[in-house]
N, C-alpha and C positions, 0 to 999 in steps of 0.2 A: 504494500500500500504506500509505503514511504517513497519508493521509487516512482510510483504513478504520479504522486504530487510533487516530486522533485526535492524531497527532503531527506536528510540524514535519518536513518532509522532510530538512532539513539535520540535525536533531537524530537522526532515526532512521538516517540514513546514517552519521553519525559513531559512533553506538553499535553499529551492525552491523559496521563496520570495526574498531572497538576490540575487540569481542567475538570476532569470527571471523577477523580478519586479511584479510578479503575485502571488497570493495565489493559492493553488490547485484548490479551488472552481472557481476562476476567469479563470484559464486555461481550466478547463472543460467546463465552460459556453462559453468561446470564441470558442472552438472547436465545440461545439453544433451549435453555431450561424453560423460559416463557413460552416458546413455540411447543415444547413437549407438553406443557399443561394444556395448552389449547387443543392439541391433538388427543390427549387423554380424555377430553370431554366427549369425543366421538367414538362410541363403542365398536364401530366399524373397522377401526384401526387396531391391529395388534401391537403389542409392545415391540415386537421386532420391526413392524412397519415404522413406528415412531422412531426407534433407534436409527434407522436408515435415513428417515425423512430429516431429522435434525442434525445429520452429518457424522454420527459415530459409526465406527466399523466394528466395535466390540460391545456386545450386549452387556457383558459383566462390567466393562468400564463405564458405560452409560448408567447403569444401576449404582455403581459407586459414586459417581458424580452427582446423580439425582438425589441420592440419599444424603449426601454431604450437604446439598444445597437446601433440601426441603425437610430433612429429618425423617422421611418416610420413604418407602419404596414406591415405584411408579404404580404398582397394583394397588397398594393402599390409598395412594393418591387418587386413582381412578374411583375407587369406592367412595371416598370422601366427596368427590366432585359429582358423583351420580346422586348423592344424598341431598345436594343442594337444589 
């Protein structure tokens, strides 16, 4: 991304962190998790579908990241979302 905008990667990374409070990696992960929540609302999508849709290649890694982010598994989150 830095190259696209003509910036030094270190400079862009520092500016992004100072402006948003998050690193590029953290911002991407947050967006993936938000998208996963939206997809979990649709029971037509399996967890495997969601893993692929949000850009993870490993289901176990997705579960680990999801649980770290929301403190529940994707399956439990789906149950909670269905109750609302």
